[in-house]
C-alpha positions in Angstrom: 0.0 0.0 0.1 2.6 2.5 1.0 4.5 1.8 -2.7 0.9 2.0 -4.2 0.8 5.7 -2.3 4.1 6.7 -3.9 3.6 5.9 -7.1 0.5 8.2 -6.9 2.0 11.0 -5.4 4.4 10.5 -8.5 1.4 10.8 -11.2 0.4 13.9 -8.6 3.1 15.7 -8.8 3.6 15.5 -12.7 0.4 16.9 -13.3 0.1 19.2 -10.2 3.4 20.9 -9.8 2.3 24.4 -11.5 1.5 26.4 -14.2 5.1 26.1 -16.0 6.3 22.6 -14.7 3.0 20.6 -14.7 3.0 18.1 -17.2 0.3 16.1 -18.8 0.0 12.0 -18.1 0.3 9.4 -20.9 -2.7 7.3 -21.4 -1.0 4.4 -19.4 -0.3 7.1 -16.3 -4.0 8.2 -16.3 -5.3 4.7 -16.4 -2.9 3.6 -13.4 -3.8 6.8 -11.7 -7.5 5.9 -11.8 -7.1 2.3 -11.2 -5.4 3.7 -7.9 -7.7 5.7 -7.0 -10.7 3.1 -7.5 -8.7 0.6 -5.9 -8.4 2.8 -2.9 -4.7 2.6 -3.0 -4.3 6.6 -2.9 -5.3 8.5 0.3 -8.5 10.7 0.6 -6.0 14.0 0.5 -4.3 12.6 -2.3 -7.6 12.0 -4.6 -8.4 15.3 -3.6 -5.6 16.7 -4.9 -5.6 14.7 -8.1 -8.8 15.8 -9.1 -8.6 19.9 -8.5 -4.9 19.7 -10.1 -6.8 17.9 -13.1 -9.7 20.1 -13.4 -7.4 22.9 -13.2 -5.0 22.0 -16.2 -7.9 20.6 -17.6 -7.6 16.4 -18.9 -5.8 16.1 -22.3 -7.5 13.4 -24.9 -5.0 11.0 -24.0 -5.8 11.0 -20.0 -9.6 10.7 -20.7 -8.9 7.6 -22.9 -6.5 6.2 -20.3 -9.5 6.8 -17.4 -11.7 4.7 -20.2 -9.2 2.2 -20.3 -9.3 1.4 -16.3 -13.4 2.0 -16.3 -13.3 -0.7 -19.4 -11.0 -3.0 -17.4 -12.9 -2.7 -13.7 -16.7 -1.8 -14.6 -19.7 -3.5 -16.3 -19.2 -5.3 -19.9 -22.3 -5.5 -22.1 -22.2 -7.3 -25.3 -24.5 -7.7 -28.0 -25.6 -11.1 -28.8 -24.7 -13.0 -32.6 -26.8 -10.6 -35.6 -28.3 -8.0 -32.8 -28.5 -4.1 -34.2 -25.4 -2.4 -34.0 -26.6 0.0 -30.5 -26.7 3.5 -29.5 -24.9 4.5 -26.6 -26.1 7.8 -25.1 -23.7 10.1 -23.2 -24.9 12.4 -21.0 -24.0 14.1 -17.9 -24.3 11.8 -14.6 -25.4 14.6 -12.2 -28.7 15.2 -14.4 -31.2 18.0 -15.2 -32.4 20.8 -14.0 -33.4 23.6 -16.3 -35.3 21.7 -19.6 -37.6 18.6 -19.4 -35.3 15.5 -20.4 -36.9 13.9 -23.7 -34.2 11.3 -23.9 -36.3 8.6 -22.3 -39.5 8.9 -24.7 -36.6 9.3 -27.5 -35.3 6.0 -26.3 -38.4 4.1 -26.4 -39.3 5.4 -29.9 -35.9 3.9 -30.8 -36.8 0.5 -29.3 -39.6 0.9 -31.0 -38.0 0.9 -34.4 -35.7 -2.0 -33.1 -32.5 0.0 -32.3 -31.1 -1.2 -28.9 -30.6 1.6 -26.7 -27.3 2.0 -23.8 -27.6 4.5 -21.0 -25.4 5.1 -18.0 -26.0 6.8 -14.9 -26.7 6.8 -11.5 -28.1 8.4 -8.3 -28.4 12.1 -8.0 -25.1 13.4 -7.4 -23.2 16.6 -7.2 -22.8 19.3 -8.1 -26.1 19.6 -9.7 -28.1 16.8 -8.1 -29.9 16.8 -11.4 -33.0 14.4 -12.0 -31.8 11.2 -13.2 -32.5 8.8 -15.9 -33.7 6.2 -13.0 -35.8 8.6 -12.0 -37.7 9.5 -15.3 -38.0 5.8 -15.9 -39.3 4.4 -12.9 -42.3 7.9 -13.1 -43.7 6.3 -16.1 -44.1 2.7 -14.4 -40.4 1.7 -15.1 -37.9 0.7 -12.5 -34.0 0.4 -14.2 -32.3 -0.1 -10.8 -31.5 -3.1 -8.8 -30.6 -5.6 -11.5 -28.0 -7.6 -11.7 -25.0 -7.5 -13.9 -26.4 -11.1 -15.6 -30.1 -9.4 -15.7 -29.0 -6.5 -17.3 -27.3 -8.1 -20.3 -30.0 -10.2 -20.5 -32.6 -7.1 -20.8 -30.1 -5.7 -23.4 -30.3 -9.2 -25.4 -34.4 -9.6 -25.4 -35.4 -6.3 -25.0 -32.5 -3.8 -26.6 -32.5 -1.5 -23.6 -29.3 -1.8 -20.7 -29.5 1.2 -18.4 -26.1 0.9 -16.5 -26.6 2.4 -13.1 -23.7 3.2 -11.3 -25.0 1.7 -7.6 -25.7 -1.5 -8.9 -23.2 -2.2 -11.9 -20.0 -0.4 -10.9 -20.2 0.4 -7.0 -16.4 1.0 -7.3 -16.9 3.9 -9.1 -19.9 5.2 -7.0 -17.4 5.9 -4.0 -16.2 9.0 -5.5 -19.7 10.7 -5.3 -18.3 12.3 -1.9 -14.9 13.7 -3.5 -17.5 15.6 -5.9 -20.1 16.9 -3.3 -16.8 18.2 -1.2 -14.4 19.4 -4.2 -18.1 21.5 -5.4 -17.0 21.3 -9.2 -17.1 18.6 -11.7 -14.1 16.3 -11.3 -12.5 15.2 -14.7 -13.9 12.0 -14.4 -17.4 14.0 -15.7 -15.9 14.9 -18.6 -15.1 11.3 -19.0 -18.2 10.1 -18.3 -19.8 11.6 -21.2 -17.6 8.9 -23.6 -17.3 6.3 -22.0 -19.6 3.1 -23.0 -20.2 -0.2 -21.1 -20.6 -2.0 -24.1 -17.9 -4.1 -26.0 -17.9 -3.8 -29.8 -19.9 -2.2 -32.7 -22.0 0.7 -31.4 -22.6 4.9 -31.9 -21.7 6.7 -29.6 -23.5 9.7 -29.3 -22.4 12.3 -26.3 -23.0 15.4 -25.1 -21.6 18.8 -24.8 -21.2 22.3 -23.9 -18.3 24.5 -24.6 -15.9 23.5 -28.0 -13.1 22.9 -25.9 -15.2 19.8 -24.2 -16.3 18.6 -27.7 -12.4 18.5 -29.3 -11.3 16.6 -26.4 -14.2 14.1 -26.6 -14.0 13.2 -30.0 -10.0 13.2 -30.0 -10.3 10.6 -27.0 -12.9 8.6 -29.0 -10.4 8.5 -32.1 -7.1 7.3 -29.4 -9.7 4.6 -28.4 -10.4 3.3 -31.6 -14.0 4.3 -32.0 -15.1 4.8 -35.1 -18.7 6.3 -35.4 -19.4 8.9 -33.2 -21.9 12.1 -32.9 -21.2 14.8 -30.7 -24.6 17.2 -30.1 -24.9 20.4 -28.4 -27.8 19.1 -26.6 -30.1 20.4 -23.4 -27.6 21.3 -20.5 -25.2 18.9 -22.1 -27.1 16.0 -22.7 -28.0 14.5 -26.2 -31.9 16.2 -26.3 -31.9 18.6 -29.4 -33.3 21.6 -28.4 -36.5 23.0 -30.7 -35.9 26.2 -29.7 -32.7 27.0 -31.6 -30.4 25.8 -34.3 -28.5 22.0 -33.3 -25.1 22.1 -33.8 -23.4 18.6 -34.2 -20.6 16.9 -35.4 -20.6 13.8 -36.9 -17.2 11.5 -37.2 -17.1 7.9 -38.9 -14.1 6.2 -40.2 -11.9 9.4 -39.5 -14.0 11.5 -41.6 -15.4 13.9 -39.6 -17.8 17.0 -40.5 -20.0 19.8 -39.0 -23.4 19.1 -39.5 -26.0 21.9 -38.4 -30.1 21.3 -37.6 -32.5 23.8 -38.1 -36.2 22.8 -36.6 -37.9 26.2 -38.1 -36.8 24.0 -41.6 -39.5 21.1 -40.5 -42.2 23.3 -38.7 -40.9 22.5 -35.4 -39.6 25.8 -34.0 -41.3 26.0 -30.6 -39.5 27.1 -26.8 -38.1 24.1 -24.8 -40.0 23.0 -22.1 -38.9 24.0 -18.9 -38.4 21.5 -16.2 -40.5 21.9 -13.0 -41.0 18.3 -11.0 -41.1 14.5 -11.5 -45.1 14.6 -11.5 -45.6 17.3 -14.3 -42.7 15.6 -16.2 -44.9 12.0 -15.9 -47.8 13.9 -17.1 -46.0 15.4 -20.2 -44.2 12.6 -20.9 -47.9 10.0 -21.0 -49.4 12.5 -23.2 -46.4 12.7 -25.9 -46.7 9.2 -26.3 -50.2 10.1 -27.4 -49.3 12.6 -29.5 -50.0 15.4 -27.5 -48.9 17.6 -24.7 -46.2 20.7 -24.8 -43.4 17.8 -25.4 -45.0 16.5 -28.2 -42.9 18.7 -30.6 -39.7 17.7 -28.8 -40.0 14.3 -29.3 -41.2 14.0 -32.7 -37.9 16.8 -33.6 -35.7 14.1 -31.5 -37.1 11.1 -32.4 -37.0 12.0 -35.8 -33.6 13.7 -35.9 -31.9 10.4 -34.5 -33.8 8.3 -36.7 -31.8 9.5 -39.5 -28.7 9.7 -37.1 -28.6 6.0 -36.6 -29.4 5.2 -40.1 -33.2 3.9 -39.6 -34.2 6.1 -42.2 -32.3 8.2 -45.6 -33.7 11.3 -44.3 -34.9 13.9 -41.1 -38.2 14.2 -43.3 -38.5 10.4 -43.2 -37.3 9.9 -39.5 -40.2 12.5 -38.6 -43.1 10.8 -40.2 -41.7 7.3 -38.8 -41.8 9.0 -35.5 -45.2 10.0 -35.9 -46.4 6.8 -36.9 -45.2 5.0 -34.1 -46.5 7.2 -31.4 -50.0 7.4 -33.4 -50.2 3.6 -33.9 -49.3 3.2 -30.0 -46.5 0.7 -30.7 -44.3 3.3 -28.0 -46.5 3.1 -25.3 -46.6 -1.1 -26.3 -42.7 -0.8 -25.9 -43.1 0.9 -22.6 -45.9 -1.8 -21.5 -43.9 -4.9 -22.5 -40.8 -3.5 -20.7 -42.4 -2.9 -17.8 -43.9 -6.6 -17.6 -40.4 -8.0 -18.3 -39.3 -6.0 -14.9 -42.3 -7.1 -12.8 -41.5 -10.5 -14.3 -38.1 -10.5 -12.6 -39.4 -9.1 -9.3 -41.8 -11.7 -8.9 -39.2 -13.9 -9.5 -36.9 -12.5 -7.2 -39.7 -12.2 -4.5 -40.7 -16.4 -5.1 -36.9 -17.1 -4.5 -36.8 -14.9 -1.6 -40.0 -17.0 -0.1 -38.6 -20.4 -0.4 -35.1 -19.9 0.7 
């Protein structure tokens, strides 16, 4: 343990020695540093110092790639079954949403209804925003996605196309670092890494949200180092993958090392509208269920997001075709059927566990 602390001290000294003398870590060193943190080999003082020093100088692409190497090694692993359609892995801030009503849970249901597997990642409410989480949003419309084992997570992904990697259940080592976020009062470098990490092994489309241009550049360079060859970066609402209806949508598409900027205008599709302000979970539930009936204040946002993501992911050949397909899935009741099927699957797992406990 002493040697590990001394080794971590060397890594900390490299990035925290001052404006003129600090140096970036290599990919291998960054991976080693995060492994020492997660495995408890570094002291709390060292971890706090590392997070602050790294935040001040900002992690470089190879450092983010090294962190993801460690997450891939120590964290949960999802795989697609043979002949399963290439999934989308959505990357969003783990500390949730507080300003604009999220639409991505409903977009996810429409993607699943169109046969596209989806992976989401997150945890319970955490610093610094303590915003509403993916698990809370899905749970409010009847689908609880926490309390699953890793095997159940994998089976749900294979059989229903949906995986919600819930950090407290599936990556408890990473969950131990939440207190540092709270005490530091700032997002650590881990927050940048979480936006682009995926637990999925194999071919996938990574779609990640960003706010600031430097974040965007670091993200795609990091993913290229990792060998990811299909990436879409979105300047979404609150750093998420939700496309706004109130302004131009800025996206960057990278495939096989070819990257291009794609600017989308909701006005061009008669979908320009104010984004819906977040109030509380009860209001969101009501609006979400209305949107699945093609009604209510979230209707326009759902059509815009689902239609665009149908195009992004290759389900349709154009956004206009995507909008038509999204409306068809909603009006036919297919999206609500998908939700009911997922709820039934989840309830069946809970009943099985109750039966097992009864006979223990």
